[in-house]
A tleap script that builds the chain and sets N, CA, C and O, in Angstrom:
source leaprc.protein.ff14SB
mol = sequence {
  NMET ASN ARG PRO PHE LEU LEU LEU PRO LEU
  LEU LEU ALA LEU PRO ALA SER ALA GLY ASP
  ALA ASP PHE GLY LYS LYS ALA PHE GLU ALA
  ALA CYS ALA GLN CYS HIE VAL ALA GLU PRO
  ALA ARG ALA ASP GLY LYS ASN ALA THR ALA
  PRO ALA ASN LEU SER LEU TRP LEU SER THR
  HIE SER GLY THR GLU LEU ARG LYS TRP VAL
  LYS ASP PRO TRP LYS VAL ARG ALA ASP THR
  GLN CYS ASP PRO ARG GLN LEU GLN PRO GLN
  TYR VAL SER ASP LEU ILE SER TYR LEU ARG
  SER ALA GLN THR PRO ALA THR PRO ALA PRO
  GLY ALA GLN THR PRO PRO LYS ARG CASN
}
set mol.1.N position { 0.855 -1.233 -0.090 }
set mol.1.CA position { -0.029 -0.111 0.030 }
set mol.1.C position { 0.764 1.197 0.064 }
set mol.1.O position { 0.162 2.223 -0.251 }
set mol.2.N position { 2.075 1.267 0.419 }
set mol.2.CA position { 3.083 2.237 0.368 }
set mol.2.C position { 3.341 2.708 -1.008 }
set mol.2.O position { 3.577 3.908 -1.142 }
set mol.3.N position { 3.331 1.955 -2.038 }
set mol.3.CA position { 3.759 2.183 -3.380 }
set mol.3.C position { 3.290 3.384 -3.939 }
set mol.3.O position { 4.063 4.052 -4.626 }
set mol.4.N position { 1.895 3.833 -3.703 }
set mol.4.CA position { 1.370 5.089 -4.438 }
set mol.4.C position { 2.071 6.268 -3.754 }
set mol.4.O position { 2.214 7.300 -4.411 }
set mol.5.N position { 2.523 6.208 -2.493 }
set mol.5.CA position { 3.322 7.336 -1.852 }
set mol.5.C position { 4.720 7.410 -2.322 }
set mol.5.O position { 5.334 8.470 -2.197 }
set mol.6.N position { 5.217 6.476 -2.798 }
set mol.6.CA position { 6.488 6.210 -3.578 }
set mol.6.C position { 6.510 6.778 -4.982 }
set mol.6.O position { 7.518 7.280 -5.479 }
set mol.7.N position { 5.401 6.675 -5.561 }
set mol.7.CA position { 5.384 6.980 -6.983 }
set mol.7.C position { 4.897 8.711 -7.124 }
set mol.7.O position { 5.242 9.443 -8.052 }
set mol.8.N position { 4.046 9.104 -5.988 }
set mol.8.CA position { 3.567 10.473 -6.162 }
set mol.8.C position { 4.670 11.442 -6.374 }
set mol.8.O position { 4.474 12.265 -7.268 }
set mol.9.N position { 5.806 11.507 -5.717 }
set mol.9.CA position { 6.828 12.585 -5.890 }
set mol.9.C position { 7.333 12.589 -7.473 }
set mol.9.O position { 7.596 13.623 -8.086 }
set mol.10.N position { 7.411 11.415 -7.957 }
set mol.10.CA position { 7.651 11.330 -9.315 }
set mol.10.C position { 6.672 11.791 -10.402 }
set mol.10.O position { 7.015 12.292 -11.472 }
set mol.11.N position { 5.358 11.551 -9.984 }
set mol.11.CA position { 4.394 12.044 -10.842 }
set mol.11.C position { 4.428 13.526 -10.749 }
set mol.11.O position { 4.407 14.129 -11.822 }
set mol.12.N position { 4.477 14.220 -9.643 }
set mol.12.CA position { 4.593 15.536 -9.333 }
set mol.12.C position { 5.664 16.119 -10.202 }
set mol.12.O position { 5.450 17.157 -10.827 }
set mol.13.N position { 6.702 15.547 -10.259 }
set mol.13.CA position { 7.824 16.032 -11.087 }
set mol.13.C position { 7.804 16.036 -12.639 }
set mol.13.O position { 8.555 16.717 -13.338 }
set mol.14.N position { 6.862 15.203 -13.079 }
set mol.14.CA position { 6.600 15.169 -14.622 }
set mol.14.C position { 5.775 16.196 -15.020 }
set mol.14.O position { 4.820 16.569 -14.338 }
set mol.15.N position { 6.128 16.753 -16.246 }
set mol.15.CA position { 5.160 17.751 -16.775 }
set mol.15.C position { 3.935 16.996 -17.282 }
set mol.15.O position { 3.896 15.824 -17.657 }
set mol.16.N position { 2.923 17.901 -17.221 }
set mol.16.CA position { 1.534 17.398 -17.737 }
set mol.16.C position { 0.838 18.339 -18.449 }
set mol.16.O position { 0.803 19.485 -18.001 }
set mol.17.N position { 0.251 18.060 -19.524 }
set mol.17.CA position { -0.644 19.163 -20.196 }
set mol.17.C position { -2.072 18.431 -20.039 }
set mol.17.O position { -2.226 17.244 -19.754 }
set mol.18.N position { -3.054 19.350 -20.276 }
set mol.18.CA position { -4.428 18.974 -19.813 }
set mol.18.C position { -4.764 17.873 -20.862 }
set mol.18.O position { -4.395 17.928 -22.035 }
set mol.19.N position { -5.513 16.854 -20.310 }
set mol.19.CA position { -5.912 15.742 -20.972 }
set mol.19.C position { -4.697 14.795 -21.486 }
set mol.19.O position { -4.875 14.234 -22.567 }
set mol.20.N position { -3.584 14.591 -20.857 }
set mol.20.CA position { -2.523 13.779 -21.362 }
set mol.20.C position { -2.755 12.361 -20.755 }
set mol.20.O position { -2.556 12.110 -19.566 }
set mol.21.N position { -3.204 11.438 -21.694 }
set mol.21.CA position { -3.764 10.066 -21.352 }
set mol.21.C position { -2.376 9.318 -20.820 }
set mol.21.O position { -2.533 8.399 -20.016 }
set mol.22.N position { -1.134 9.639 -21.196 }
set mol.22.CA position { 0.017 9.003 -20.679 }
set mol.22.C position { 0.212 9.277 -19.350 }
set mol.22.O position { 0.446 8.359 -18.564 }
set mol.23.N position { 0.135 10.633 -18.928 }
set mol.23.CA position { 0.354 11.026 -17.546 }
set mol.23.C position { -0.896 10.446 -16.659 }
set mol.23.O position { -0.791 10.097 -15.483 }
set mol.24.N position { -1.987 10.409 -17.365 }
set mol.24.CA position { -3.152 10.112 -16.690 }
set mol.24.C position { -3.061 8.586 -16.117 }
set mol.24.O position { -3.542 8.210 -15.047 }
set mol.25.N position { -2.308 7.748 -17.098 }
set mol.25.CA position { -2.093 6.473 -16.709 }
set mol.25.C position { -1.114 6.212 -15.553 }
set mol.25.O position { -1.124 5.222 -14.822 }
set mol.26.N position { -0.356 7.145 -15.504 }
set mol.26.CA position { 0.797 7.176 -14.370 }
set mol.26.C position { -0.111 7.629 -13.203 }
set mol.26.O position { 0.077 7.077 -12.119 }
set mol.27.N position { -1.015 8.513 -13.295 }
set mol.27.CA position { -1.794 9.014 -12.021 }
set mol.27.C position { -2.636 7.862 -11.513 }
set mol.27.O position { -2.780 7.632 -10.313 }
set mol.28.N position { -3.217 7.107 -12.541 }
set mol.28.CA position { -4.078 5.979 -12.257 }
set mol.28.C position { -3.214 4.924 -11.552 }
set mol.28.O position { -3.583 4.485 -10.464 }
set mol.29.N position { -2.224 4.555 -12.054 }
set mol.29.CA position { -1.421 3.581 -11.371 }
set mol.29.C position { -0.858 3.965 -10.112 }
set mol.29.O position { -0.458 3.072 -9.365 }
set mol.30.N position { -0.764 5.229 -9.751 }
set mol.30.CA position { -0.219 5.695 -8.536 }
set mol.30.C position { -1.498 5.667 -7.514 }
set mol.30.O position { -1.383 5.136 -6.409 }
set mol.31.N position { -2.577 6.195 -7.892 }
set mol.31.CA position { -3.754 6.609 -6.926 }
set mol.31.C position { -4.801 5.616 -7.065 }
set mol.31.O position { -5.668 5.677 -6.194 }
set mol.32.N position { -4.948 4.622 -8.040 }
set mol.32.CA position { -6.283 3.888 -8.291 }
set mol.32.C position { -5.990 2.354 -8.477 }
set mol.32.O position { -6.818 1.509 -8.139 }
set mol.33.N position { -4.877 2.061 -8.982 }
set mol.33.CA position { -4.771 0.802 -9.619 }
set mol.33.C position { -4.781 -0.384 -8.441 }
set mol.33.O position { -4.948 -1.555 -8.779 }
set mol.34.N position { -4.597 -0.025 -7.073 }
set mol.34.CA position { -4.555 -0.911 -6.063 }
set mol.34.C position { -6.072 -1.684 -5.952 }
set mol.34.O position { -6.264 -2.833 -5.554 }
set mol.35.N position { -6.944 -0.843 -6.359 }
set mol.35.CA position { -8.451 -1.590 -6.252 }
set mol.35.C position { -9.145 -1.501 -7.513 }
set mol.35.O position { -10.206 -2.112 -7.640 }
set mol.36.N position { -8.616 -0.728 -8.580 }
set mol.36.CA position { -9.390 -0.688 -9.671 }
set mol.36.C position { -8.657 -1.218 -10.969 }
set mol.36.O position { -7.470 -1.513 -10.825 }
set mol.37.N position { -9.149 -1.353 -12.051 }
set mol.37.CA position { -8.593 -1.660 -13.321 }
set mol.37.C position { -9.339 -0.557 -14.428 }
set mol.37.O position { -10.415 -0.015 -14.174 }
set mol.38.N position { -8.691 -0.369 -15.490 }
set mol.38.CA position { -9.161 0.517 -16.526 }
set mol.38.C position { -8.986 -0.072 -17.856 }
set mol.38.O position { -8.105 0.373 -18.592 }
set mol.39.N position { -9.646 -0.910 -18.182 }
set mol.39.CA position { -9.853 -1.814 -19.339 }
set mol.39.C position { -11.292 -2.025 -19.952 }
set mol.39.O position { -12.279 -1.894 -19.227 }
set mol.40.N position { -11.410 -2.343 -21.251 }
set mol.40.CA position { -12.512 -2.403 -21.806 }
set mol.40.C position { -13.293 -3.675 -21.306 }
set mol.40.O position { -12.627 -4.710 -21.258 }
set mol.41.N position { -14.511 -3.737 -20.957 }
set mol.41.CA position { -15.121 -5.046 -20.458 }
set mol.41.C position { -15.222 -5.969 -21.491 }
set mol.41.O position { -15.456 -5.608 -22.644 }
set mol.42.N position { -15.049 -7.262 -21.139 }
set mol.42.CA position { -15.050 -8.357 -22.033 }
set mol.42.C position { -16.317 -9.030 -21.881 }
set mol.42.O position { -17.039 -8.929 -20.889 }
set mol.43.N position { -16.586 -9.810 -23.042 }
set mol.43.CA position { -18.178 -10.475 -23.126 }
set mol.43.C position { -18.285 -11.632 -22.115 }
set mol.43.O position { -19.364 -12.034 -21.680 }
set mol.44.N position { -16.869 -12.229 -21.710 }
set mol.44.CA position { -16.926 -13.157 -20.870 }
set mol.44.C position { -17.167 -12.845 -19.262 }
set mol.44.O position { -17.290 -13.700 -18.384 }
set mol.45.N position { -17.202 -11.493 -19.104 }
set mol.45.CA position { -17.461 -11.059 -17.633 }
set mol.45.C position { -16.194 -10.474 -17.072 }
set mol.45.O position { -16.247 -9.788 -16.051 }
set mol.46.N position { -14.930 -10.737 -17.758 }
set mol.46.CA position { -13.830 -10.308 -16.873 }
set mol.46.C position { -13.576 -8.714 -16.963 }
set mol.46.O position { -13.491 -8.133 -18.044 }
set mol.47.N position { -13.495 -8.248 -16.059 }
set mol.47.CA position { -13.228 -6.689 -16.005 }
set mol.47.C position { -14.598 -5.821 -16.557 }
set mol.47.O position { -14.564 -4.770 -17.197 }
set mol.48.N position { -15.858 -6.601 -16.103 }
set mol.48.CA position { -17.104 -6.191 -16.726 }
set mol.48.C position { -17.902 -5.351 -15.728 }
set mol.48.O position { -18.922 -4.737 -16.041 }
set mol.49.N position { -17.355 -5.368 -14.484 }
set mol.49.CA position { -18.125 -4.463 -13.480 }
set mol.49.C position { -17.601 -3.260 -13.168 }
set mol.49.O position { -16.404 -3.081 -12.945 }
set mol.50.N position { -18.480 -2.380 -13.138 }
set mol.50.CA position { -18.108 -0.903 -12.577 }
set mol.50.C position { -18.660 -0.913 -11.010 }
set mol.50.O position { -19.585 -1.667 -10.709 }
set mol.51.N position { -18.153 -0.188 -10.198 }
set mol.51.CA position { -16.953 0.614 -10.368 }
set mol.51.C position { -15.457 0.006 -10.232 }
set mol.51.O position { -14.465 0.734 -10.260 }
set mol.52.N position { -15.399 -1.273 -10.095 }
set mol.52.CA position { -14.062 -1.798 -10.248 }
set mol.52.C position { -13.302 -1.452 -11.306 }
set mol.52.O position { -12.084 -1.286 -11.242 }
set mol.53.N position { -14.090 -1.311 -12.468 }
set mol.53.CA position { -13.543 -1.012 -13.674 }
set mol.53.C position { -13.850 0.487 -14.138 }
set mol.53.O position { -14.864 0.849 -14.734 }
set mol.54.N position { -12.818 1.254 -13.764 }
set mol.54.CA position { -13.120 2.875 -13.910 }
set mol.54.C position { -13.300 3.245 -15.146 }
set mol.54.O position { -13.836 4.345 -15.277 }
set mol.55.N position { -12.948 2.522 -16.358 }
set mol.55.CA position { -12.955 2.922 -17.782 }
set mol.55.C position { -14.509 2.654 -17.928 }
set mol.55.O position { -15.197 3.551 -18.415 }
set mol.56.N position { -15.101 1.457 -17.529 }
set mol.56.CA position { -16.426 1.228 -17.688 }
set mol.56.C position { -17.406 2.083 -16.877 }
set mol.56.O position { -18.528 2.376 -17.289 }
set mol.57.N position { -16.902 2.463 -15.691 }
set mol.57.CA position { -17.659 3.509 -14.967 }
set mol.57.C position { -17.793 4.922 -15.766 }
set mol.57.O position { -18.839 5.568 -15.821 }
set mol.58.N position { -16.694 5.257 -16.311 }
set mol.58.CA position { -16.725 6.566 -16.870 }
set mol.58.C position { -17.506 6.473 -18.149 }
set mol.58.O position { -17.924 7.531 -18.619 }
set mol.59.N position { -17.753 5.378 -18.758 }
set mol.59.CA position { -18.658 5.272 -19.895 }
set mol.59.C position { -20.016 5.571 -19.586 }
set mol.59.O position { -20.731 5.777 -20.567 }
set mol.60.N position { -20.497 5.639 -18.564 }
set mol.60.CA position { -21.810 5.843 -18.100 }
set mol.60.C position { -21.821 7.016 -17.150 }
set mol.60.O position { -22.918 7.309 -16.676 }
set mol.61.N position { -20.806 7.711 -16.810 }
set mol.61.CA position { -20.799 8.921 -15.983 }
set mol.61.C position { -19.926 10.050 -16.546 }
set mol.61.O position { -19.057 9.922 -17.407 }
set mol.62.N position { -20.245 11.021 -16.008 }
set mol.62.CA position { -19.603 12.198 -16.666 }
set mol.62.C position { -18.123 12.590 -15.905 }
set mol.62.O position { -17.932 12.283 -14.729 }
set mol.63.N position { -17.195 13.241 -16.648 }
set mol.63.CA position { -15.936 13.852 -16.184 }
set mol.63.C position { -16.196 14.574 -14.829 }
set mol.63.O position { -15.423 14.477 -13.876 }
set mol.64.N position { -17.539 15.429 -14.816 }
set mol.64.CA position { -17.835 16.218 -13.700 }
set mol.64.C position { -17.948 15.515 -12.396 }
set mol.64.O position { -17.584 15.967 -11.311 }
set mol.65.N position { -18.569 14.198 -12.658 }
set mol.65.CA position { -18.893 13.270 -11.421 }
set mol.65.C position { -17.775 12.687 -11.060 }
set mol.65.O position { -17.670 12.377 -9.874 }
set mol.66.N position { -16.825 12.434 -11.856 }
set mol.66.CA position { -15.306 11.968 -11.236 }
set mol.66.C position { -14.631 12.931 -10.561 }
set mol.66.O position { -14.030 12.631 -9.530 }
set mol.67.N position { -14.635 14.255 -11.061 }
set mol.67.CA position { -14.094 15.392 -10.344 }
set mol.67.C position { -14.764 15.591 -9.022 }
set mol.67.O position { -14.071 15.920 -8.059 }
set mol.68.N position { -16.056 15.420 -8.893 }
set mol.68.CA position { -16.685 15.469 -7.648 }
set mol.68.C position { -16.265 14.449 -6.656 }
set mol.68.O position { -16.150 14.744 -5.466 }
set mol.69.N position { -15.989 13.025 -7.201 }
set mol.69.CA position { -15.521 12.096 -6.445 }
set mol.69.C position { -14.206 12.270 -5.942 }
set mol.69.O position { -13.935 11.978 -4.777 }
set mol.70.N position { -13.241 12.795 -6.859 }
set mol.70.CA position { -11.954 12.985 -6.151 }
set mol.70.C position { -11.984 14.085 -5.344 }
set mol.70.O position { -11.292 13.929 -4.338 }
set mol.71.N position { -12.531 15.135 -5.417 }
set mol.71.CA position { -12.766 16.103 -4.350 }
set mol.71.C position { -13.166 15.579 -3.224 }
set mol.71.O position { -12.416 15.755 -2.264 }
set mol.72.N position { -14.272 14.898 -3.033 }
set mol.72.CA position { -15.054 14.313 -1.788 }
set mol.72.C position { -15.646 13.164 -1.984 }
set mol.72.O position { -16.857 13.248 -2.190 }
set mol.73.N position { -15.149 12.032 -1.989 }
set mol.73.CA position { -15.656 10.845 -2.217 }
set mol.73.C position { -16.767 10.450 -1.224 }
set mol.73.O position { -17.765 9.811 -1.557 }
set mol.74.N position { -16.516 10.874 -0.004 }
set mol.74.CA position { -17.494 10.550 1.235 }
set mol.74.C position { -18.679 11.478 1.090 }
set mol.74.O position { -19.726 11.227 1.687 }
set mol.75.N position { -18.555 12.491 0.352 }
set mol.75.CA position { -19.888 13.217 0.181 }
set mol.75.C position { -20.924 12.599 -0.941 }
set mol.75.O position { -22.153 12.611 -0.882 }
set mol.76.N position { -20.163 12.106 -1.885 }
set mol.76.CA position { -20.729 11.257 -2.982 }
set mol.76.C position { -21.387 9.919 -2.434 }
set mol.76.O position { -22.533 9.602 -2.752 }
set mol.77.N position { -20.645 9.206 -1.648 }
set mol.77.CA position { -20.879 8.011 -1.058 }
set mol.77.C position { -20.474 7.746 0.102 }
set mol.77.O position { -19.332 7.288 0.086 }
set mol.78.N position { -21.096 7.873 1.495 }
set mol.78.CA position { -20.502 8.012 2.556 }
set mol.78.C position { -19.769 6.597 3.172 }
set mol.78.O position { -18.874 6.670 4.014 }
set mol.79.N position { -20.210 5.463 2.701 }
set mol.79.CA position { -19.597 4.314 2.982 }
set mol.79.C position { -18.375 3.748 2.180 }
set mol.79.O position { -17.940 2.608 2.339 }
set mol.80.N position { -17.894 4.622 1.346 }
set mol.80.CA position { -17.002 4.205 0.280 }
set mol.80.C position { -15.644 3.926 1.087 }
set mol.80.O position { -15.374 4.510 2.137 }
set mol.81.N position { -14.865 3.020 0.513 }
set mol.81.CA position { -13.554 2.623 1.187 }
set mol.81.C position { -12.609 3.511 0.203 }
set mol.81.O position { -11.527 3.853 0.679 }
set mol.82.N position { -12.879 3.862 -0.951 }
set mol.82.CA position { -12.008 4.713 -1.619 }
set mol.82.C position { -11.446 5.794 -1.157 }
set mol.82.O position { -12.143 6.511 -0.439 }
set mol.83.N position { -10.207 6.152 -1.410 }
set mol.83.CA position { -9.506 7.432 -0.782 }
set mol.83.C position { -8.697 8.011 -1.931 }
set mol.83.O position { -7.539 7.603 -2.015 }
set mol.84.N position { -9.062 8.780 -2.715 }
set mol.84.CA position { -8.476 9.402 -3.870 }
set mol.84.C position { -7.536 10.695 -3.476 }
set mol.84.O position { -7.027 11.446 -4.309 }
set mol.85.N position { -7.415 10.802 -2.185 }
set mol.85.CA position { -6.686 12.174 -1.720 }
set mol.85.C position { -5.310 12.118 -2.283 }
set mol.85.O position { -4.641 13.151 -2.254 }
set mol.86.N position { -4.789 10.981 -2.815 }
set mol.86.CA position { -3.454 10.790 -3.357 }
set mol.86.C position { -3.486 11.578 -4.976 }
set mol.86.O position { -2.542 12.187 -5.478 }
set mol.87.N position { -4.626 11.396 -5.487 }
set mol.87.CA position { -4.781 12.112 -6.761 }
set mol.87.C position { -5.081 13.717 -6.677 }
set mol.87.O position { -6.104 14.137 -6.137 }
set mol.88.N position { -4.213 14.474 -7.191 }
set mol.88.CA position { -4.407 15.725 -7.211 }
set mol.88.C position { -5.456 16.214 -8.225 }
set mol.88.O position { -5.476 15.730 -9.357 }
set mol.89.N position { -6.397 17.237 -7.814 }
set mol.89.CA position { -7.362 17.526 -8.645 }
set mol.89.C position { -6.970 18.011 -9.917 }
set mol.89.O position { -7.783 17.894 -10.834 }
set mol.90.N position { -5.878 18.532 -10.133 }
set mol.90.CA position { -5.268 19.151 -11.478 }
set mol.90.C position { -4.935 17.947 -12.473 }
set mol.90.O position { -4.806 18.085 -13.689 }
set mol.91.N position { -4.821 16.795 -11.801 }
set mol.91.CA position { -4.669 15.583 -12.862 }
set mol.91.C position { -5.882 14.838 -13.199 }
set mol.91.O position { -5.806 13.920 -14.015 }
set mol.92.N position { -6.907 15.121 -12.692 }
set mol.92.CA position { -8.294 14.593 -13.083 }
set mol.92.C position { -8.426 14.662 -14.694 }
set mol.92.O position { -8.845 13.704 -15.343 }
set mol.93.N position { -8.067 15.767 -15.217 }
set mol.93.CA position { -8.368 15.688 -16.578 }
set mol.93.C position { -7.282 14.545 -17.493 }
set mol.93.O position { -7.579 13.936 -18.522 }
set mol.94.N position { -6.247 14.512 -16.898 }
set mol.94.CA position { -5.362 13.605 -17.415 }
set mol.94.C position { -5.945 12.109 -17.155 }
set mol.94.O position { -5.860 11.275 -18.057 }
set mol.95.N position { -6.454 11.832 -16.082 }
set mol.95.CA position { -6.957 10.417 -15.802 }
set mol.95.C position { -8.287 10.048 -16.595 }
set mol.95.O position { -8.591 8.927 -17.003 }
set mol.96.N position { -9.075 11.320 -16.737 }
set mol.96.CA position { -10.105 11.112 -17.651 }
set mol.96.C position { -9.617 10.599 -19.108 }
set mol.96.O position { -10.074 9.569 -19.602 }
set mol.97.N position { -8.778 11.300 -19.668 }
set mol.97.CA position { -8.119 11.099 -20.882 }
set mol.97.C position { -7.700 9.460 -20.967 }
set mol.97.O position { -7.979 8.708 -21.900 }
set mol.98.N position { -7.018 9.142 -19.840 }
set mol.98.CA position { -6.509 7.850 -19.843 }
set mol.98.C position { -7.928 6.712 -19.835 }
set mol.98.O position { -8.119 5.743 -20.570 }
set mol.99.N position { -8.654 7.169 -18.895 }
set mol.99.CA position { -9.804 6.132 -18.845 }
set mol.99.C position { -10.547 6.168 -20.171 }
set mol.99.O position { -10.969 5.117 -20.653 }
set mol.100.N position { -10.709 7.244 -20.733 }
set mol.100.CA position { -11.555 7.135 -22.092 }
set mol.100.C position { -10.757 6.336 -23.131 }
set mol.100.O position { -11.316 5.591 -23.936 }
set mol.101.N position { -9.219 6.548 -23.076 }
set mol.101.CA position { -8.479 5.936 -24.017 }
set mol.101.C position { -8.509 4.356 -23.771 }
set mol.101.O position { -8.209 3.596 -24.691 }
set mol.102.N position { -8.894 3.857 -22.451 }
set mol.102.CA position { -8.903 2.550 -22.170 }
set mol.102.C position { -10.271 1.718 -22.334 }
set mol.102.O position { -10.502 0.577 -21.932 }
set mol.103.N position { -11.254 2.743 -23.150 }
set mol.103.CA position { -12.682 2.216 -23.468 }
set mol.103.C position { -12.564 1.529 -24.851 }
set mol.103.O position { -13.581 1.003 -25.304 }
set mol.104.N position { -11.327 1.484 -25.617 }
set mol.104.CA position { -11.243 0.824 -26.916 }
set mol.104.C position { -11.763 -0.497 -26.780 }
set mol.104.O position { -11.541 -1.088 -25.723 }
set mol.105.N position { -12.478 -1.102 -27.759 }
set mol.105.CA position { -13.104 -2.498 -27.738 }
set mol.105.C position { -11.950 -3.514 -27.302 }
set mol.105.O position { -10.800 -3.475 -27.740 }
set mol.106.N position { -12.419 -4.387 -26.413 }
set mol.106.CA position { -11.605 -5.363 -25.822 }
set mol.106.C position { -11.165 -6.486 -26.940 }
set mol.106.O position { -11.845 -6.544 -27.964 }
set mol.107.N position { -10.154 -7.298 -26.794 }
set mol.107.CA position { -9.907 -8.407 -27.719 }
set mol.107.C position { -10.945 -9.389 -27.301 }
set mol.107.O position { -11.366 -9.364 -26.144 }
set mol.108.N position { -11.342 -10.168 -28.085 }
set mol.108.CA position { -12.445 -11.310 -27.709 }
set mol.108.C position { -11.740 -12.211 -26.627 }
set mol.108.O position { -10.512 -12.286 -26.661 }
set mol.109.N position { -12.381 -12.835 -25.758 }
set mol.109.CA position { -11.967 -13.630 -24.683 }
set mol.109.C position { -11.457 -14.953 -25.415 }
set mol.109.O position { -11.869 -15.408 -26.483 }
set mol.110.N position { -10.512 -15.435 -24.625 }
set mol.110.CA position { -9.776 -16.682 -25.304 }
set mol.110.C position { -10.978 -17.794 -25.503 }
set mol.110.O position { -11.766 -18.112 -24.613 }
set mol.111.N position { -10.967 -18.268 -26.702 }
set mol.111.CA position { -11.963 -19.308 -26.927 }
set mol.111.C position { -13.257 -18.793 -27.558 }
set mol.111.O position { -14.035 -19.613 -28.047 }
set mol.112.N position { -13.483 -17.729 -27.575 }
set mol.112.CA position { -14.806 -17.090 -27.875 }
set mol.112.C position { -15.115 -17.038 -29.425 }
set mol.112.O position { -14.192 -16.721 -30.175 }
set mol.113.N position { -16.175 -17.286 -29.869 }
set mol.113.CA position { -16.485 -17.197 -31.151 }
set mol.113.C position { -16.901 -15.846 -31.704 }
set mol.113.O position { -17.650 -15.123 -31.048 }
set mol.114.N position { -16.467 -15.512 -32.812 }
set mol.114.CA position { -17.016 -14.453 -33.459 }
set mol.114.C position { -18.290 -14.635 -34.129 }
set mol.114.O position { -18.567 -15.746 -34.581 }
set mol.115.N position { -19.087 -13.669 -34.240 }
set mol.115.CA position { -20.504 -13.982 -34.935 }
set mol.115.C position { -20.212 -13.867 -36.304 }
set mol.115.O position { -19.316 -13.143 -36.739 }
set mol.116.N position { -20.922 -14.539 -36.964 }
set mol.116.CA position { -20.729 -14.669 -38.503 }
set mol.116.C position { -21.067 -13.461 -39.264 }
set mol.116.O position { -22.068 -12.850 -38.889 }
set mol.117.N position { -20.406 -13.007 -40.269 }
set mol.117.CA position { -20.687 -11.641 -40.936 }
set mol.117.C position { -21.889 -11.877 -41.801 }
set mol.117.O position { -22.083 -12.960 -42.351 }
set mol.118.N position { -22.698 -10.843 -41.913 }
set mol.118.CA position { -23.875 -10.928 -42.869 }
set mol.118.C position { -23.599 -10.338 -44.264 }
set mol.118.O position { -22.894 -9.361 -44.517 }
set mol.119.N position { -24.319 -11.153 -45.167 }
set mol.119.CA position { -23.867 -10.606 -46.715 }
set mol.119.C position { -24.833 -9.641 -46.967 }
set mol.119.O position { -24.820 -9.016 -48.027 }
savepdb mol mol.pdb
quit
């Protein structure tokens, strides 16, 4: 659990522009990845549940909702165990860019059959 605190100084030293998905990935790894994933949902159910999958969660919620959560998650949901205080509010745009980029279609599950093409 101490890993995020080790990465945070490195994150603060990196330059970031608004909406930088690469920086957002680093912020996600430092502040969110202990409990969450950011991957497209697969048909076999792996990574198919939100809020464990933040990319999937963001597909049905707005960036404004994520900003509210980062600012005060206990105001949004009093019983949450999530503590995003490690994530600085100015990095939320980068995080949103990363989560949106992670929404690209997933590769099929191993052994999954693709539907036949229509003529």
